[in-house]
N, CA, C and O atoms as a Maestro MAE file, in Angstrom:
{
 s_m_m2io_version
 :::
 2.0.0
}

f_m_ct {
 s_m_title
 :::
 protein
 m_atom[316] {
  # First column is atom index #
  i_m_mmod_type
  r_m_x_coord
  r_m_y_coord
  r_m_z_coord
  i_m_residue_number
  s_m_chain_name
  s_m_pdb_residue_name
  s_m_pdb_atom_name
  i_m_atomic_number
  :::
  1 25 0.805 -1.312 -0.081 1 A "MET " " N  " 7
  2 3 0.170 0.072 -0.027 1 A "MET " " CA " 6
  3 2 0.917 1.066 0.013 1 A "MET " " C  " 6
  4 15 1.960 0.995 0.662 1 A "MET " " O  " 8
  5 25 0.530 2.361 -0.741 2 A "LEU " " N  " 7
  6 3 1.255 3.432 -0.949 2 A "LEU " " CA " 6
  7 2 1.464 4.300 0.453 2 A "LEU " " C  " 6
  8 15 0.586 4.232 1.313 2 A "LEU " " O  " 8
  9 25 2.591 5.080 0.653 3 A "SER " " N  " 7
  10 3 2.561 5.593 2.012 3 A "SER " " CA " 6
  11 2 1.192 6.697 1.931 3 A "SER " " C  " 6
  12 15 0.331 6.598 2.805 3 A "SER " " O  " 8
  13 25 1.083 7.515 1.078 4 A "GLU " " N  " 7
  14 3 -0.090 8.386 0.928 4 A "GLU " " CA " 6
  15 2 -1.005 7.754 1.475 4 A "GLU " " C  " 6
  16 15 -1.332 8.005 2.635 4 A "GLU " " O  " 8
  17 25 -1.786 6.508 0.513 5 A "SER " " N  " 7
  18 3 -2.895 5.851 1.120 5 A "SER " " CA " 6
  19 2 -2.906 5.552 2.417 5 A "SER " " C  " 6
  20 15 -3.977 5.615 3.021 5 A "SER " " O  " 8
  21 25 -1.690 5.163 3.102 6 A "LEU " " N  " 7
  22 3 -1.774 4.877 4.366 6 A "LEU " " CA " 6
  23 2 -1.862 5.893 5.671 6 A "LEU " " C  " 6
  24 15 -2.329 5.734 6.798 6 A "LEU " " O  " 8
  25 25 -1.115 7.161 4.931 7 A "LEU " " N  " 7
  26 3 -1.368 8.290 5.952 7 A "LEU " " CA " 6
  27 2 -2.912 8.677 5.872 7 A "LEU " " C  " 6
  28 15 -3.424 9.197 6.864 7 A "LEU " " O  " 8
  29 25 -3.616 8.460 4.813 8 A "SER " " N  " 7
  30 3 -4.945 8.888 4.846 8 A "SER " " CA " 6
  31 2 -5.843 8.477 5.868 8 A "SER " " C  " 6
  32 15 -6.923 9.038 6.057 8 A "SER " " O  " 8
  33 25 -5.309 7.240 6.721 9 A "ARG " " N  " 7
  34 3 -5.802 6.526 7.654 9 A "ARG " " CA " 6
  35 2 -5.919 7.242 8.812 9 A "ARG " " C  " 6
  36 15 -6.943 7.315 9.490 9 A "ARG " " O  " 8
  37 25 -4.658 7.879 9.088 10 A "ILE " " N  " 7
  38 3 -4.474 9.117 10.270 10 A "ILE " " CA " 6
  39 2 -5.340 10.330 10.213 10 A "ILE " " C  " 6
  40 15 -5.582 11.030 9.230 10 A "ILE " " O  " 8
  41 25 -5.753 10.453 11.409 11 A "THR " " N  " 7
  42 3 -6.816 11.634 11.221 11 A "THR " " CA " 6
  43 2 -6.568 12.676 12.483 11 A "THR " " C  " 6
  44 15 -6.186 12.189 13.547 11 A "THR " " O  " 8
  45 25 -6.776 14.078 12.384 12 A "VAL " " N  " 7
  46 3 -6.631 14.798 13.571 12 A "VAL " " CA " 6
  47 2 -8.168 15.582 13.414 12 A "VAL " " C  " 6
  48 15 -8.665 16.096 12.412 12 A "VAL " " O  " 8
  49 25 -8.696 15.464 14.777 13 A "ASP " " N  " 7
  50 3 -10.135 16.030 14.879 13 A "ASP " " CA " 6
  51 2 -9.880 16.239 16.545 13 A "ASP " " C  " 6
  52 15 -9.676 15.435 17.455 13 A "ASP " " O  " 8
  53 25 -10.006 17.877 16.487 14 A "PRO " " N  " 7
  54 3 -10.139 18.467 18.221 14 A "PRO " " CA " 6
  55 2 -11.034 18.053 19.131 14 A "PRO " " C  " 6
  56 15 -10.957 18.413 20.306 14 A "PRO " " O  " 8
  57 25 -12.137 17.113 18.603 15 A "GLU " " N  " 7
  58 3 -13.034 16.545 19.409 15 A "GLU " " CA " 6
  59 2 -12.718 15.280 19.701 15 A "GLU " " C  " 6
  60 15 -13.288 14.742 20.651 15 A "GLU " " O  " 8
  61 25 -11.776 14.589 18.960 16 A "ILE " " N  " 7
  62 3 -11.376 13.385 19.487 16 A "ILE " " CA " 6
  63 2 -9.890 13.061 20.056 16 A "ILE " " C  " 6
  64 15 -8.933 13.419 19.370 16 A "ILE " " O  " 8
  65 25 -9.675 12.418 21.248 17 A "CYS " " N  " 7
  66 3 -8.451 12.499 21.993 17 A "CYS " " CA " 6
  67 2 -7.805 13.804 21.844 17 A "CYS " " C  " 6
  68 15 -6.619 13.830 21.516 17 A "CYS " " O  " 8
  69 25 -8.630 15.188 22.106 18 A "HIS " " N  " 7
  70 3 -7.913 16.112 22.558 18 A "HIS " " CA " 6
  71 2 -6.972 16.514 20.808 18 A "HIS " " C  " 6
  72 15 -6.081 17.365 20.808 18 A "HIS " " O  " 8
  73 25 -7.223 16.037 19.969 19 A "GLY " " N  " 7
  74 3 -6.476 16.659 18.640 19 A "GLY " " CA " 6
  75 2 -5.569 15.709 18.383 19 A "GLY " " C  " 6
  76 15 -4.978 15.755 17.303 19 A "GLY " " O  " 8
  77 25 -5.328 14.828 19.176 20 A "LYS " " N  " 7
  78 3 -3.734 13.885 18.700 20 A "LYS " " CA " 6
  79 2 -4.213 13.213 17.691 20 A "LYS " " C  " 6
  80 15 -5.391 12.914 17.493 20 A "LYS " " O  " 8
  81 25 -2.835 12.856 16.729 21 A "PRO " " N  " 7
  82 3 -3.198 12.238 15.606 21 A "PRO " " CA " 6
  83 2 -3.786 10.801 15.743 21 A "PRO " " C  " 6
  84 15 -3.039 10.018 16.331 21 A "PRO " " O  " 8
  85 25 -4.917 10.328 15.338 22 A "CYS " " N  " 7
  86 3 -5.868 8.892 15.489 22 A "CYS " " CA " 6
  87 2 -5.660 8.079 14.360 22 A "CYS " " C  " 6
  88 15 -5.119 8.485 13.330 22 A "CYS " " O  " 8
  89 25 -6.214 6.576 14.593 23 A "VAL " " N  " 7
  90 3 -6.245 5.954 13.490 23 A "VAL " " CA " 6
  91 2 -7.954 6.012 13.084 23 A "VAL " " C  " 6
  92 15 -8.850 5.553 13.793 23 A "VAL " " O  " 8
  93 25 -8.104 6.594 11.963 24 A "ARG " " N  " 7
  94 3 -9.347 6.395 11.406 24 A "ARG " " CA " 6
  95 2 -10.380 6.933 11.829 24 A "ARG " " C  " 6
  96 15 -11.486 6.434 11.621 24 A "ARG " " O  " 8
  97 25 -10.159 8.344 12.678 25 A "GLY " " N  " 7
  98 3 -10.990 8.894 13.399 25 A "GLY " " CA " 6
  99 2 -11.638 7.820 14.544 25 A "GLY " " C  " 6
  100 15 -12.741 8.184 14.951 25 A "GLY " " O  " 8
  101 25 -11.233 6.815 15.007 26 A "LEU " " N  " 7
  102 3 -11.477 6.304 16.409 26 A "LEU " " CA " 6
  103 2 -10.419 6.730 17.473 26 A "LEU " " C  " 6
  104 15 -9.465 7.417 17.108 26 A "LEU " " O  " 8
  105 25 -10.530 6.410 18.568 27 A "ARG " " N  " 7
  106 3 -10.095 6.629 19.794 27 A "ARG " " CA " 6
  107 2 -8.660 6.057 20.083 27 A "ARG " " C  " 6
  108 15 -8.326 5.705 21.214 27 A "ARG " " O  " 8
  109 25 -7.888 5.993 19.064 28 A "TYR " " N  " 7
  110 3 -6.524 4.921 19.300 28 A "TYR " " CA " 6
  111 2 -5.588 6.146 18.569 28 A "TYR " " C  " 6
  112 15 -5.596 6.382 17.361 28 A "TYR " " O  " 8
  113 25 -4.913 6.750 19.424 29 A "PRO " " N  " 7
  114 3 -3.926 7.661 18.873 29 A "PRO " " CA " 6
  115 2 -2.675 7.123 18.635 29 A "PRO " " C  " 6
  116 15 -2.060 6.469 19.477 29 A "PRO " " O  " 8
  117 25 -2.294 7.358 17.583 30 A "VAL " " N  " 7
  118 3 -0.935 6.842 16.761 30 A "VAL " " CA " 6
  119 2 0.259 6.562 17.941 30 A "VAL " " C  " 6
  120 15 0.969 5.565 18.070 30 A "VAL " " O  " 8
  121 25 0.215 7.972 18.864 31 A "GLU " " N  " 7
  122 3 1.366 7.147 19.783 31 A "GLU " " CA " 6
  123 2 1.211 6.473 20.858 31 A "GLU " " C  " 6
  124 15 2.178 6.218 21.575 31 A "GLU " " O  " 8
  125 25 -0.259 5.995 21.205 32 A "THR " " N  " 7
  126 3 -0.627 4.602 21.831 32 A "THR " " CA " 6
  127 2 -0.311 3.545 21.222 32 A "THR " " C  " 6
  128 15 0.170 2.611 21.863 32 A "THR " " O  " 8
  129 25 -0.493 3.463 19.960 33 A "ILE " " N  " 7
  130 3 0.062 2.329 18.985 33 A "ILE " " CA " 6
  131 2 1.396 1.897 18.987 33 A "ILE " " C  " 6
  132 15 1.829 0.768 19.217 33 A "ILE " " O  " 8
  133 25 1.977 2.897 18.712 34 A "LEU " " N  " 7
  134 3 3.567 3.050 18.614 34 A "LEU " " CA " 6
  135 2 3.937 2.505 20.112 34 A "LEU " " C  " 6
  136 15 4.851 1.682 20.080 34 A "LEU " " O  " 8
  137 25 3.499 2.745 21.228 35 A "GLU " " N  " 7
  138 3 4.013 2.391 22.453 35 A "GLU " " CA " 6
  139 2 3.947 0.911 22.412 35 A "GLU " " C  " 6
  140 15 4.990 0.277 22.573 35 A "GLU " " O  " 8
  141 25 2.855 0.314 22.218 36 A "TYR " " N  " 7
  142 3 2.383 -0.876 21.989 36 A "TYR " " CA " 6
  143 2 3.464 -1.674 21.340 36 A "TYR " " C  " 6
  144 15 3.996 -2.648 21.872 36 A "TYR " " O  " 8
  145 25 3.736 -1.240 20.247 37 A "LEU " " N  " 7
  146 3 4.604 -1.922 19.193 37 A "LEU " " CA " 6
  147 2 6.541 -1.632 19.946 37 A "LEU " " C  " 6
  148 15 7.509 -2.382 19.829 37 A "LEU " " O  " 8
  149 25 6.453 -0.429 20.580 38 A "ALA " " N  " 7
  150 3 8.038 -0.159 20.919 38 A "ALA " " CA " 6
  151 2 8.098 -1.102 22.363 38 A "ALA " " C  " 6
  152 15 9.164 -1.464 22.860 38 A "ALA " " O  " 8
  153 25 6.615 -1.459 22.994 39 A "GLY " " N  " 7
  154 3 6.783 -2.470 24.302 39 A "GLY " " CA " 6
  155 2 7.026 -3.844 23.860 39 A "GLY " " C  " 6
  156 15 7.028 -4.683 24.760 39 A "GLY " " O  " 8
  157 25 7.257 -4.300 22.521 40 A "GLY " " N  " 7
  158 3 7.342 -5.605 22.239 40 A "GLY " " CA " 6
  159 2 6.306 -6.451 21.515 40 A "GLY " " C  " 6
  160 15 6.561 -7.518 20.958 40 A "GLY " " O  " 8
  161 25 4.795 -5.718 21.593 41 A "ASN " " N  " 7
  162 3 3.833 -6.358 20.991 41 A "ASN " " CA " 6
  163 2 4.112 -6.209 19.537 41 A "ASN " " C  " 6
  164 15 4.918 -5.376 19.122 41 A "ASN " " O  " 8
  165 25 3.226 -7.283 18.502 42 A "SER " " N  " 7
  166 3 3.679 -7.440 17.326 42 A "SER " " CA " 6
  167 2 2.310 -6.972 16.594 42 A "SER " " C  " 6
  168 15 1.298 -6.687 17.235 42 A "SER " " O  " 8
  169 25 2.382 -6.929 15.316 43 A "VAL " " N  " 7
  170 3 0.969 -6.344 14.654 43 A "VAL " " CA " 6
  171 2 0.022 -7.241 15.013 43 A "VAL " " C  " 6
  172 15 -1.045 -6.716 15.332 43 A "VAL " " O  " 8
  173 25 0.070 -8.702 15.077 44 A "GLU " " N  " 7
  174 3 -0.684 -9.301 14.999 44 A "GLU " " CA " 6
  175 2 -1.259 -9.575 16.398 44 A "GLU " " C  " 6
  176 15 -2.349 -10.141 16.482 44 A "GLU " " O  " 8
  177 25 -0.456 -9.135 17.713 45 A "ASP " " N  " 7
  178 3 -0.923 -9.081 18.642 45 A "ASP " " CA " 6
  179 2 -1.817 -7.781 18.924 45 A "ASP " " C  " 6
  180 15 -2.765 -7.946 19.691 45 A "ASP " " O  " 8
  181 25 -1.674 -6.880 18.542 46 A "LEU " " N  " 7
  182 3 -2.422 -5.546 18.300 46 A "LEU " " CA " 6
  183 2 -3.822 -6.041 17.537 46 A "LEU " " C  " 6
  184 15 -4.859 -5.816 18.161 46 A "LEU " " O  " 8
  185 25 -3.936 -6.683 16.262 47 A "LEU " " N  " 7
  186 3 -5.016 -7.201 15.835 47 A "LEU " " CA " 6
  187 2 -5.904 -8.217 16.862 47 A "LEU " " C  " 6
  188 15 -7.133 -8.238 16.785 47 A "LEU " " O  " 8
  189 25 -5.471 -8.707 17.428 48 A "VAL " " N  " 7
  190 3 -6.152 -9.612 18.076 48 A "VAL " " CA " 6
  191 2 -6.582 -8.861 19.446 48 A "VAL " " C  " 6
  192 15 -7.647 -9.211 19.956 48 A "VAL " " O  " 8
  193 25 -5.779 -7.804 20.096 49 A "GLU " " N  " 7
  194 3 -6.339 -6.978 21.223 49 A "GLU " " CA " 6
  195 2 -7.642 -5.882 20.761 49 A "GLU " " C  " 6
  196 15 -8.716 -5.608 21.297 49 A "GLU " " O  " 8
  197 25 -7.019 -5.453 19.595 50 A "PHE " " N  " 7
  198 3 -8.179 -4.512 19.086 50 A "PHE " " CA " 6
  199 2 -8.702 -4.984 17.869 50 A "PHE " " C  " 6
  200 15 -8.050 -5.001 16.826 50 A "PHE " " O  " 8
  201 25 -9.871 -5.368 17.979 51 A "PRO " " N  " 7
  202 3 -10.234 -6.116 16.492 51 A "PRO " " CA " 6
  203 2 -10.977 -5.028 15.553 51 A "PRO " " C  " 6
  204 15 -11.174 -5.273 14.363 51 A "PRO " " O  " 8
  205 25 -11.297 -4.059 16.032 52 A "ASP " " N  " 7
  206 3 -11.584 -2.772 15.048 52 A "ASP " " CA " 6
  207 2 -10.766 -2.249 14.320 52 A "ASP " " C  " 6
  208 15 -11.110 -1.563 13.357 52 A "ASP " " O  " 8
  209 25 -9.180 -2.534 14.729 53 A "LEU " " N  " 7
  210 3 -8.164 -2.215 13.759 53 A "LEU " " CA " 6
  211 2 -7.751 -3.154 12.793 53 A "LEU " " C  " 6
  212 15 -7.947 -4.369 12.819 53 A "LEU " " O  " 8
  213 25 -7.030 -2.340 11.742 54 A "GLU " " N  " 7
  214 3 -6.865 -3.372 10.692 54 A "GLU " " CA " 6
  215 2 -5.028 -3.152 10.417 54 A "GLU " " C  " 6
  216 15 -4.453 -2.101 10.698 54 A "GLU " " O  " 8
  217 25 -4.351 -4.342 9.841 55 A "ARG " " N  " 7
  218 3 -3.178 -4.072 9.590 55 A "ARG " " CA " 6
  219 2 -2.655 -2.813 8.913 55 A "ARG " " C  " 6
  220 15 -1.656 -2.272 9.388 55 A "ARG " " O  " 8
  221 25 -3.259 -2.304 7.834 56 A "GLU " " N  " 7
  222 3 -2.911 -0.920 7.593 56 A "GLU " " CA " 6
  223 2 -2.758 0.236 8.436 56 A "GLU " " C  " 6
  224 15 -1.908 1.126 8.423 56 A "GLU " " O  " 8
  225 25 -4.151 -0.042 9.460 57 A "ASP " " N  " 7
  226 3 -3.886 1.114 10.312 57 A "ASP " " CA " 6
  227 2 -2.734 1.189 11.413 57 A "ASP " " C  " 6
  228 15 -2.400 2.220 11.998 57 A "ASP " " O  " 8
  229 25 -2.135 -0.197 11.613 58 A "ILE " " N  " 7
  230 3 -0.915 -0.135 12.393 58 A "ILE " " CA " 6
  231 2 0.403 0.243 11.439 58 A "ILE " " C  " 6
  232 15 1.413 0.486 12.101 58 A "ILE " " O  " 8
  233 25 0.534 0.319 10.204 59 A "LEU " " N  " 7
  234 3 1.451 0.543 9.188 59 A "LEU " " CA " 6
  235 2 1.117 1.967 9.036 59 A "LEU " " C  " 6
  236 15 1.941 2.881 9.037 59 A "LEU " " O  " 8
  237 25 0.052 2.064 8.927 60 A "ALA " " N  " 7
  238 3 0.185 3.672 9.026 60 A "ALA " " CA " 6
  239 2 0.640 4.164 10.168 60 A "ALA " " C  " 6
  240 15 1.474 4.994 9.807 60 A "ALA " " O  " 8
  241 25 0.604 4.161 11.266 61 A "CYS " " N  " 7
  242 3 1.094 4.694 12.630 61 A "CYS " " CA " 6
  243 2 2.720 4.574 12.345 61 A "CYS " " C  " 6
  244 15 3.423 5.555 12.593 61 A "CYS " " O  " 8
  245 25 3.253 3.477 11.872 62 A "ARG " " N  " 7
  246 3 4.469 3.583 11.531 62 A "ARG " " CA " 6
  247 2 4.900 4.950 10.546 62 A "ARG " " C  " 6
  248 15 5.611 5.913 10.834 62 A "ARG " " O  " 8
  249 25 4.331 4.694 9.554 63 A "GLU " " N  " 7
  250 3 4.600 5.339 8.598 63 A "GLU " " CA " 6
  251 2 4.784 7.050 9.000 63 A "GLU " " C  " 6
  252 15 5.753 7.787 8.821 63 A "GLU " " O  " 8
  253 25 3.499 7.318 9.580 64 A "PHE " " N  " 7
  254 3 2.865 8.644 10.185 64 A "PHE " " CA " 6
  255 2 4.498 9.032 11.031 64 A "PHE " " C  " 6
  256 15 5.105 10.050 10.696 64 A "PHE " " O  " 8
  257 25 5.000 8.196 11.999 65 A "SER " " N  " 7
  258 3 5.985 8.480 13.000 65 A "SER " " CA " 6
  259 2 7.221 8.691 12.263 65 A "SER " " C  " 6
  260 15 8.071 9.492 12.649 65 A "SER " " O  " 8
  261 25 7.388 7.701 10.779 66 A "ARG " " N  " 7
  262 3 8.802 7.914 10.334 66 A "ARG " " CA " 6
  263 2 8.604 9.286 9.468 66 A "ARG " " C  " 6
  264 15 9.672 9.743 9.060 66 A "ARG " " O  " 8
  265 25 7.552 9.954 9.149 67 A "ARG " " N  " 7
  266 3 7.728 10.878 8.404 67 A "ARG " " CA " 6
  267 2 7.664 12.167 9.376 67 A "ARG " " C  " 6
  268 15 8.224 13.206 9.028 67 A "ARG " " O  " 8
  269 25 7.093 12.095 10.385 68 A "MET " " N  " 7
  270 3 7.157 13.019 11.584 68 A "MET " " CA " 6
  271 2 8.862 13.107 11.910 68 A "MET " " C  " 6
  272 15 9.497 14.162 11.917 68 A "MET " " O  " 8
  273 25 9.402 11.820 12.160 69 A "LEU " " N  " 7
  274 3 10.907 12.048 12.416 69 A "LEU " " CA " 6
  275 2 11.716 12.595 11.120 69 A "LEU " " C  " 6
  276 15 12.716 13.275 11.352 69 A "LEU " " O  " 8
  277 25 11.492 12.440 10.278 70 A "ALA " " N  " 7
  278 3 12.130 12.552 8.869 70 A "ALA " " CA " 6
  279 2 11.926 14.148 9.032 70 A "ALA " " C  " 6
  280 15 12.956 14.762 8.754 70 A "ALA " " O  " 8
  281 25 10.940 14.886 9.381 71 A "ALA " " N  " 7
  282 3 10.584 16.314 9.295 71 A "ALA " " CA " 6
  283 2 11.259 17.173 10.261 71 A "ALA " " C  " 6
  284 15 11.403 18.383 10.088 71 A "ALA " " O  " 8
  285 25 11.695 16.490 11.341 72 A "LYS " " N  " 7
  286 3 12.333 17.187 12.336 72 A "LYS " " CA " 6
  287 2 13.558 16.621 12.678 72 A "LYS " " C  " 6
  288 15 13.770 15.410 12.734 72 A "LYS " " O  " 8
  289 25 14.514 17.671 12.949 73 A "SER " " N  " 7
  290 3 15.863 17.246 13.347 73 A "SER " " CA " 6
  291 2 15.915 17.117 14.653 73 A "SER " " C  " 6
  292 15 15.551 18.037 15.385 73 A "SER " " O  " 8
  293 25 16.314 16.112 15.062 74 A "VAL " " N  " 7
  294 3 16.297 15.624 16.837 74 A "VAL " " CA " 6
  295 2 17.867 15.644 17.148 74 A "VAL " " C  " 6
  296 15 18.542 14.921 16.414 74 A "VAL " " O  " 8
  297 25 18.590 16.425 18.207 75 A "HIS " " N  " 7
  298 3 19.773 16.117 18.449 75 A "HIS " " CA " 6
  299 2 19.785 15.597 20.159 75 A "HIS " " C  " 6
  300 15 19.276 16.148 21.135 75 A "HIS " " O  " 8
  301 25 20.429 14.561 20.080 76 A "LEU " " N  " 7
  302 3 20.478 14.018 21.641 76 A "LEU " " CA " 6
  303 2 21.677 14.277 21.860 76 A "LEU " " C  " 6
  304 15 22.480 14.516 20.959 76 A "LEU " " O  " 8
  305 25 22.007 14.263 23.307 77 A "THR " " N  " 7
  306 3 23.488 14.355 23.826 77 A "THR " " CA " 6
  307 2 23.622 12.896 24.544 77 A "THR " " C  " 6
  308 15 22.813 12.242 25.203 77 A "THR " " O  " 8
  309 25 25.034 12.638 24.130 78 A "LEU " " N  " 7
  310 3 24.851 11.053 24.691 78 A "LEU " " CA " 6
  311 2 25.832 11.290 25.939 78 A "LEU " " C  " 6
  312 15 26.745 12.099 26.111 78 A "LEU " " O  " 8
  313 25 25.364 10.406 26.638 79 A "ALA " " N  " 7
  314 3 26.288 10.664 28.036 79 A "ALA " " CA " 6
  315 2 27.420 9.797 28.353 79 A "ALA " " C  " 6
  316 15 28.083 9.995 29.371 79 A "ALA " " O  " 8
  :::
 }
 m_bond[315] {
  # First column is bond index #
  i_m_from
  i_m_to
  i_m_order
  :::
  1 1 2 1
  2 2 3 1
  3 3 4 2
  4 3 5 1
  5 5 6 1
  6 6 7 1
  7 7 8 2
  8 7 9 1
  9 9 10 1
  10 10 11 1
  11 11 12 2
  12 11 13 1
  13 13 14 1
  14 14 15 1
  15 15 16 2
  16 15 17 1
  17 17 18 1
  18 18 19 1
  19 19 20 2
  20 19 21 1
  21 21 22 1
  22 22 23 1
  23 23 24 2
  24 23 25 1
  25 25 26 1
  26 26 27 1
  27 27 28 2
  28 27 29 1
  29 29 30 1
  30 30 31 1
  31 31 32 2
  32 31 33 1
  33 33 34 1
  34 34 35 1
  35 35 36 2
  36 35 37 1
  37 37 38 1
  38 38 39 1
  39 39 40 2
  40 39 41 1
  41 41 42 1
  42 42 43 1
  43 43 44 2
  44 43 45 1
  45 45 46 1
  46 46 47 1
  47 47 48 2
  48 47 49 1
  49 49 50 1
  50 50 51 1
  51 51 52 2
  52 51 53 1
  53 53 54 1
  54 54 55 1
  55 55 56 2
  56 55 57 1
  57 57 58 1
  58 58 59 1
  59 59 60 2
  60 59 61 1
  61 61 62 1
  62 62 63 1
  63 63 64 2
  64 63 65 1
  65 65 66 1
  66 66 67 1
  67 67 68 2
  68 67 69 1
  69 69 70 1
  70 70 71 1
  71 71 72 2
  72 71 73 1
  73 73 74 1
  74 74 75 1
  75 75 76 2
  76 75 77 1
  77 77 78 1
  78 78 79 1
  79 79 80 2
  80 79 81 1
  81 81 82 1
  82 82 83 1
  83 83 84 2
  84 83 85 1
  85 85 86 1
  86 86 87 1
  87 87 88 2
  88 87 89 1
  89 89 90 1
  90 90 91 1
  91 91 92 2
  92 91 93 1
  93 93 94 1
  94 94 95 1
  95 95 96 2
  96 95 97 1
  97 97 98 1
  98 98 99 1
  99 99 100 2
  100 99 101 1
  101 101 102 1
  102 102 103 1
  103 103 104 2
  104 103 105 1
  105 105 106 1
  106 106 107 1
  107 107 108 2
  108 107 109 1
  109 109 110 1
  110 110 111 1
  111 111 112 2
  112 111 113 1
  113 113 114 1
  114 114 115 1
  115 115 116 2
  116 115 117 1
  117 117 118 1
  118 118 119 1
  119 119 120 2
  120 119 121 1
  121 121 122 1
  122 122 123 1
  123 123 124 2
  124 123 125 1
  125 125 126 1
  126 126 127 1
  127 127 128 2
  128 127 129 1
  129 129 130 1
  130 130 131 1
  131 131 132 2
  132 131 133 1
  133 133 134 1
  134 134 135 1
  135 135 136 2
  136 135 137 1
  137 137 138 1
  138 138 139 1
  139 139 140 2
  140 139 141 1
  141 141 142 1
  142 142 143 1
  143 143 144 2
  144 143 145 1
  145 145 146 1
  146 146 147 1
  147 147 148 2
  148 147 149 1
  149 149 150 1
  150 150 151 1
  151 151 152 2
  152 151 153 1
  153 153 154 1
  154 154 155 1
  155 155 156 2
  156 155 157 1
  157 157 158 1
  158 158 159 1
  159 159 160 2
  160 159 161 1
  161 161 162 1
  162 162 163 1
  163 163 164 2
  164 163 165 1
  165 165 166 1
  166 166 167 1
  167 167 168 2
  168 167 169 1
  169 169 170 1
  170 170 171 1
  171 171 172 2
  172 171 173 1
  173 173 174 1
  174 174 175 1
  175 175 176 2
  176 175 177 1
  177 177 178 1
  178 178 179 1
  179 179 180 2
  180 179 181 1
  181 181 182 1
  182 182 183 1
  183 183 184 2
  184 183 185 1
  185 185 186 1
  186 186 187 1
  187 187 188 2
  188 187 189 1
  189 189 190 1
  190 190 191 1
  191 191 192 2
  192 191 193 1
  193 193 194 1
  194 194 195 1
  195 195 196 2
  196 195 197 1
  197 197 198 1
  198 198 199 1
  199 199 200 2
  200 199 201 1
  201 201 202 1
  202 202 203 1
  203 203 204 2
  204 203 205 1
  205 205 206 1
  206 206 207 1
  207 207 208 2
  208 207 209 1
  209 209 210 1
  210 210 211 1
  211 211 212 2
  212 211 213 1
  213 213 214 1
  214 214 215 1
  215 215 216 2
  216 215 217 1
  217 217 218 1
  218 218 219 1
  219 219 220 2
  220 219 221 1
  221 221 222 1
  222 222 223 1
  223 223 224 2
  224 223 225 1
  225 225 226 1
  226 226 227 1
  227 227 228 2
  228 227 229 1
  229 229 230 1
  230 230 231 1
  231 231 232 2
  232 231 233 1
  233 233 234 1
  234 234 235 1
  235 235 236 2
  236 235 237 1
  237 237 238 1
  238 238 239 1
  239 239 240 2
  240 239 241 1
  241 241 242 1
  242 242 243 1
  243 243 244 2
  244 243 245 1
  245 245 246 1
  246 246 247 1
  247 247 248 2
  248 247 249 1
  249 249 250 1
  250 250 251 1
  251 251 252 2
  252 251 253 1
  253 253 254 1
  254 254 255 1
  255 255 256 2
  256 255 257 1
  257 257 258 1
  258 258 259 1
  259 259 260 2
  260 259 261 1
  261 261 262 1
  262 262 263 1
  263 263 264 2
  264 263 265 1
  265 265 266 1
  266 266 267 1
  267 267 268 2
  268 267 269 1
  269 269 270 1
  270 270 271 1
  271 271 272 2
  272 271 273 1
  273 273 274 1
  274 274 275 1
  275 275 276 2
  276 275 277 1
  277 277 278 1
  278 278 279 1
  279 279 280 2
  280 279 281 1
  281 281 282 1
  282 282 283 1
  283 283 284 2
  284 283 285 1
  285 285 286 1
  286 286 287 1
  287 287 288 2
  288 287 289 1
  289 289 290 1
  290 290 291 1
  291 291 292 2
  292 291 293 1
  293 293 294 1
  294 294 295 1
  295 295 296 2
  296 295 297 1
  297 297 298 1
  298 298 299 1
  299 299 300 2
  300 299 301 1
  301 301 302 1
  302 302 303 1
  303 303 304 2
  304 303 305 1
  305 305 306 1
  306 306 307 1
  307 307 308 2
  308 307 309 1
  309 309 310 1
  310 310 311 1
  311 311 312 2
  312 311 313 1
  313 313 314 1
  314 314 315 1
  315 315 316 2
  :::
 }
}
């Protein structure tokens, strides 16, 4: 699926989750989906846990985060 098509699954509505980017207008913030993935959950785990999500929704969250990181320059100080 093309990245532009994936990104169309991410919506921002001030009335839903305080305007945070969400999946298809549902109350699943992109941030939350990414936290599950970072915590070790697989795409399959999330599809079982949240049956109203589709595989493309999770891929859209990953693409959205990739685009956001590519758009910003982040400088970390290494200790």
